[in-house]
C-alpha positions as CSV (number, residue, x, y, z in Angstrom):
1,M,-0.3,-0.1,0.0
2,F,2.7,2.4,0.9
3,K,4.6,1.5,-2.1
4,K,1.5,2.3,-4.3
5,Q,1.1,5.8,-2.7
6,Q,4.7,6.2,-3.4
7,S,4.2,5.4,-7.1
8,I,1.3,7.8,-7.3
9,L,3.0,10.6,-5.8
10,G,6.0,10.3,-8.1
11,G,3.6,10.1,-10.9
12,L,1.9,13.4,-10.0
13,L,5.0,14.9,-9.3
14,I,6.5,13.9,-12.9
15,V,3.4,15.4,-14.4
16,L,3.6,18.7,-12.3
17,I,7.2,19.1,-13.7
18,L,6.3,18.4,-17.3
19,A,3.7,20.8,-17.0
20,V,5.8,23.6,-15.3
21,G,8.4,22.8,-18.2
22,S,5.8,23.1,-20.9
23,C,4.6,26.7,-19.8
24,K,8.1,27.7,-19.4
25,S,8.9,26.2,-22.9
26,K,5.7,28.0,-24.6
27,F,6.9,31.4,-23.1
28,E,10.4,30.9,-24.2
29,K,9.3,29.8,-27.8
30,L,7.0,32.8,-27.9
31,K,9.8,35.2,-26.8
32,A,12.1,33.7,-29.6
33,S,9.7,33.8,-32.2
34,N,9.1,36.2,-34.9
35,D,5.3,36.8,-34.1
36,N,5.3,40.2,-32.6
37,A,1.8,40.6,-32.7
38,K,1.2,37.6,-30.4
39,K,4.0,38.8,-28.3
40,Y,2.4,42.1,-28.1
41,K,-1.0,40.7,-26.8
42,E,0.9,38.3,-24.7
43,A,2.9,41.2,-23.0
44,I,-0.4,43.2,-22.4
45,R,-2.1,40.0,-20.9
46,L,0.9,39.5,-18.5
47,Y,0.9,43.2,-17.4
48,N,-2.7,42.9,-16.5
49,K,-2.1,40.1,-14.6
50,H,0.4,41.9,-12.9
51,D,3.1,39.5,-14.1
52,Y,5.6,42.4,-14.7
53,S,8.8,40.6,-14.9
54,K,7.4,38.5,-17.6
55,A,5.8,41.2,-19.4
56,L,9.0,43.3,-19.6
57,E,11.0,40.5,-21.0
58,L,8.6,40.7,-24.1
59,F,8.5,44.6,-23.9
60,D,12.3,44.6,-24.3
61,V,12.0,42.8,-27.5
62,L,9.0,44.8,-28.9
63,V,10.0,48.5,-28.4
64,T,12.6,48.3,-31.0
65,R,10.4,46.1,-33.5
66,Y,7.5,48.6,-33.2
67,R,9.5,51.7,-33.5
68,G,7.7,54.1,-35.8
69,Q,4.8,52.2,-35.9
70,E,1.2,53.1,-35.0
71,Q,1.4,50.8,-31.8
72,A,4.7,52.1,-30.8
73,E,3.2,55.0,-28.4
74,D,0.7,52.4,-26.5
75,L,3.9,49.9,-26.2
76,Y,6.1,52.6,-24.9
77,Y,3.5,53.7,-22.3
78,Y,3.3,50.2,-21.0
79,Y,6.9,49.5,-20.9
80,A,7.6,52.7,-18.9
81,Y,4.8,51.5,-16.5
82,T,6.2,48.1,-16.5
83,N,9.5,49.4,-14.9
84,Y,7.7,51.4,-12.6
85,K,5.7,48.5,-11.4
86,L,8.8,46.6,-10.8
87,R,10.3,49.4,-8.7
88,D,13.1,50.1,-11.0
89,Y,12.7,53.9,-11.0
90,T,15.8,54.9,-12.8
91,S,14.6,52.9,-15.8
92,A,11.1,54.2,-15.4
93,R,12.0,57.7,-15.1
94,Y,14.1,57.6,-18.3
95,H,11.3,56.0,-20.0
96,F,8.6,58.4,-18.9
97,K,10.7,61.1,-20.0
98,T,11.4,59.8,-23.3
99,F,7.7,59.0,-23.9
100,A,7.1,62.7,-23.0
101,D,9.7,64.2,-25.4
102,T,8.7,61.5,-28.3
103,Y,5.3,62.1,-28.0
104,P,4.5,65.7,-26.8
105,T,1.4,66.0,-28.2
106,S,-0.1,62.9,-26.5
107,S,-2.9,63.1,-24.2
108,R,-0.4,61.0,-22.0
109,A,2.4,63.4,-22.1
110,E,1.6,65.2,-19.1
111,E,1.2,62.4,-17.0
112,C,4.5,60.9,-18.2
113,R,6.1,63.9,-17.3
114,F,4.9,63.9,-13.7
115,M,5.7,60.1,-13.5
116,A,9.1,60.9,-14.5
117,A,9.8,63.5,-11.7
118,Y,7.8,61.5,-9.2
119,C,10.4,58.6,-10.0
120,Y,13.1,60.8,-8.8
121,Y,11.2,61.6,-5.8
122,L,10.6,58.0,-5.1
123,D,14.2,57.4,-5.5
124,S,15.3,60.2,-2.8
125,P,17.2,58.6,-0.2
126,I,17.0,59.4,3.7
127,F,18.3,62.9,4.7
128,S,21.9,61.4,5.9
129,L,22.8,60.1,2.3
130,D,23.6,62.0,-0.8
131,Q,20.7,64.2,-1.8
132,T,21.5,64.5,-5.7
133,N,18.2,62.8,-6.5
134,T,16.3,64.7,-4.0
135,Q,17.4,67.9,-5.9
136,S,16.8,66.7,-9.1
137,A,13.4,65.5,-8.2
138,I,12.6,69.1,-7.1
139,D,14.3,70.2,-10.6
140,N,11.8,67.8,-12.5
141,L,8.7,68.5,-10.5
142,Q,9.4,72.4,-10.8
143,L,9.8,71.9,-14.5
144,F,6.3,70.1,-14.5
145,I,4.8,72.8,-13.0
146,N,6.1,75.1,-15.3
147,L,5.2,73.3,-18.2
148,Y,1.7,72.4,-17.1
149,P,0.6,75.2,-14.8
150,K,-3.0,74.4,-14.9
151,S,-2.6,70.5,-14.4
152,E,-4.7,69.0,-11.7
153,R,-1.4,67.6,-10.6
154,V,0.3,70.8,-9.8
155,A,-0.9,70.7,-6.1
156,E,0.8,67.3,-5.8
157,A,3.7,68.3,-7.2
158,S,3.9,71.3,-5.2
159,K,3.5,69.1,-2.0
160,L,6.3,66.8,-3.1
161,I,8.6,69.7,-3.5
162,Q,7.9,70.7,-0.1
163,N,8.5,67.2,1.2
164,L,12.0,67.2,-0.6
165,R,13.0,70.8,0.5
166,D,12.1,69.6,4.2
167,K,14.8,66.7,3.6
168,L,17.2,68.8,2.5
169,E,16.6,71.4,5.4
170,E,17.2,68.1,7.8
171,K,20.2,67.3,6.1
172,S,21.7,70.8,6.3
173,Y,20.8,71.1,10.0
174,A,22.3,67.7,10.8
175,N,25.5,68.5,8.8
176,S,25.9,72.1,11.0
177,K,25.5,70.0,14.1
178,L,27.9,67.6,13.3
179,Y,30.7,70.4,12.6
180,L,29.9,71.6,16.1
181,T,30.1,68.0,17.7
182,I,33.4,67.2,16.0
183,G,34.9,70.5,17.0
184,D,35.2,72.1,13.8
185,Y,33.7,75.3,15.1
186,Q,34.6,77.9,12.2
187,A,32.9,75.4,9.8
188,A,30.0,75.0,12.3
189,V,29.4,78.9,12.1
190,I,29.6,79.0,8.5
191,S,27.2,76.2,8.0
192,F,24.6,77.4,10.4
193,G,24.6,80.7,8.5
194,N,24.2,78.9,5.3
195,S,21.6,76.9,6.6
196,L,19.6,80.2,8.1
197,R,20.0,81.7,4.8
198,D,18.7,79.0,2.6
199,Y,16.0,78.0,4.8
200,P,14.8,81.1,6.7
201,D,11.5,79.6,7.5
202,T,13.1,76.7,9.1
203,K,11.8,75.0,12.3
204,Y,15.3,74.8,13.6
205,A,15.9,78.5,13.4
206,E,16.0,79.4,17.0
207,E,18.3,76.3,18.0
208,M,20.5,77.1,15.2
209,E,21.1,80.9,16.0
210,F,21.9,79.7,19.6
211,L,24.2,77.0,18.4
212,T,25.7,79.7,16.1
213,I,26.7,81.6,19.2
214,K,28.1,78.6,21.1
215,A,30.1,77.8,17.7
216,Q,31.3,81.2,17.4
217,Y,32.4,81.5,21.3
218,L,34.4,78.2,20.9
219,Y,35.9,79.3,17.8
220,A,37.1,82.4,19.4
221,K,38.1,80.4,22.5
222,A,40.4,77.8,20.1
223,S,42.0,80.8,18.2
224,S,45.1,82.7,18.6
225,E,44.9,85.8,20.9
226,Y,45.7,87.8,18.1
227,F,42.2,87.1,16.6
228,Q,40.2,86.4,19.7
229,E,39.2,90.1,20.5
230,D,37.2,90.2,17.0
231,R,35.9,86.6,17.5
232,F,34.4,87.0,20.9
233,T,33.0,90.4,19.8
234,L,30.9,88.5,17.3
235,A,29.7,85.9,19.7
236,I,28.8,88.9,21.9
237,T,27.0,90.8,19.0
238,D,25.0,87.6,18.2
239,A,24.0,86.9,21.7
240,D,22.7,90.6,22.0
241,Q,20.7,90.0,18.6
242,F,19.6,86.7,19.9
243,K,18.0,87.9,23.3
244,E,16.3,90.8,21.2
245,K,14.7,88.5,18.8
246,Y,13.7,85.5,21.2
247,P,13.0,87.4,24.7
248,K,11.5,84.3,26.0
249,S,13.6,81.5,24.6
250,Q,14.5,78.3,26.6
251,Y,18.2,79.1,25.7
252,L,18.1,82.7,27.6
253,A,20.4,81.5,30.3
254,D,23.0,80.0,28.0
255,V,23.2,82.6,25.8
256,E,23.6,85.1,28.5
257,S,26.5,82.8,30.0
258,L,28.2,82.6,26.7
259,K,28.0,86.3,26.6
260,K,29.5,86.6,29.7
261,D,32.5,84.2,29.1
262,A,32.9,85.9,25.6
263,G,33.5,89.2,27.5
264,H,35.9,87.8,30.1
265,G,37.7,86.1,26.9
266,E,37.8,89.5,25.2
267,E,39.1,91.2,27.9
268,N,41.9,88.4,28.7
269,A,42.8,88.5,24.9
270,K,43.6,92.2,25.3
271,K,45.9,91.7,28.2
272,I,47.8,88.9,26.6
273,L,48.2,90.8,23.4
274,A,49.4,93.8,25.6
275,E,52.1,91.5,27.2
276,A,53.2,90.1,23.7
277,A,53.9,93.3,22.5
278,V,57.1,93.6,24.9
279,D,57.7,89.6,25.0
280,E,59.1,88.4,21.7
281,K,58.9,85.0,22.6
282,L,55.2,85.1,23.9
283,A,54.4,86.7,20.4
284,R,56.2,84.0,18.5
285,K,54.2,81.6,20.5
286,L,50.9,83.3,19.8
287,A,51.6,83.4,16.1
288,K,51.5,79.6,15.8
289,K,48.0,79.2,17.3
290,D,44.9,79.2,15.5
291,S,41.6,77.3,14.7
292,V,40.9,77.9,11.0
293,K,39.9,74.4,9.3
294,T,37.2,74.1,6.6
295,Q,34.5,76.3,5.2
296,P,31.6,74.3,4.4
297,T,29.4,75.4,1.2
298,S,25.8,75.6,1.3
299,E,23.8,72.6,1.2
300,K,20.9,74.3,-0.8
301,G,21.2,73.2,-3.9
302,N,2.6,59.2,-4.1
303,D,1.8,56.2,-5.9
304,N,-2.0,57.0,-6.6
305,Q,-1.8,58.1,-9.9
306,K,-3.8,56.8,-12.8
307,I,-1.8,54.0,-14.4
308,P,-2.8,51.1,-16.9
309,N,-4.6,48.7,-14.9
């Protein structure tokens, strides 16, 4: 009895293997054939069944075969979306843009121009990584708005741009704080200034202005006495402006403390320089001390669209 069951199961397994092999063989035979019309029909059928990998294999062959023909526009439209469905956003955005450039008068040109920009958006990484794609997404979404100012997609494009700008703002803020953390105080001062200039309405404005004072104070403190007076003065000036701008800030006590320490540092620098004026050895020692390092540059630089079913 047991051997009989084994025999039956073995037979069923062989039948299943042959069936699978037959299906695969049928697809491969179609792919290798010259029947482009049948390939086209099968590619659309596979797309509608959500078998995008196989559909793409056929579309890859067909796009060159149908170039310049009547069916080419529909074919290329599906081809772009097949890459999109497979989450190959790099290829998808290229094909969406190519569609819009090749068929500028098509009723689908606007949609494909938007989708090309949207693929850049989807490829935008977390804020801590390189933001080249983020800036490209902003540029392409803005181009879409400029080309189609009356489009119903403008509102969404604007929202996506804001999301991307928020990400760039976050990166700029994090990078500026990193300079302060690693002790490159001059770079921190410059970077905070760049961030505040590029993103004047940032939610981090108050904190960054406070941290600018802190970075400027630490920069002055680490400097040669020949430069300390001017650098401490900048910290004091920044502190006064901060208190005037944020009279109820949670950082006021720290700002006042930094201002007081900067004042002491300024007076101490004057005293030491007076001594160096009559002490050549001290003057040579002071001349070798400074904290200048790097000068950072400015950082600035939805899946519910209508698609083929």
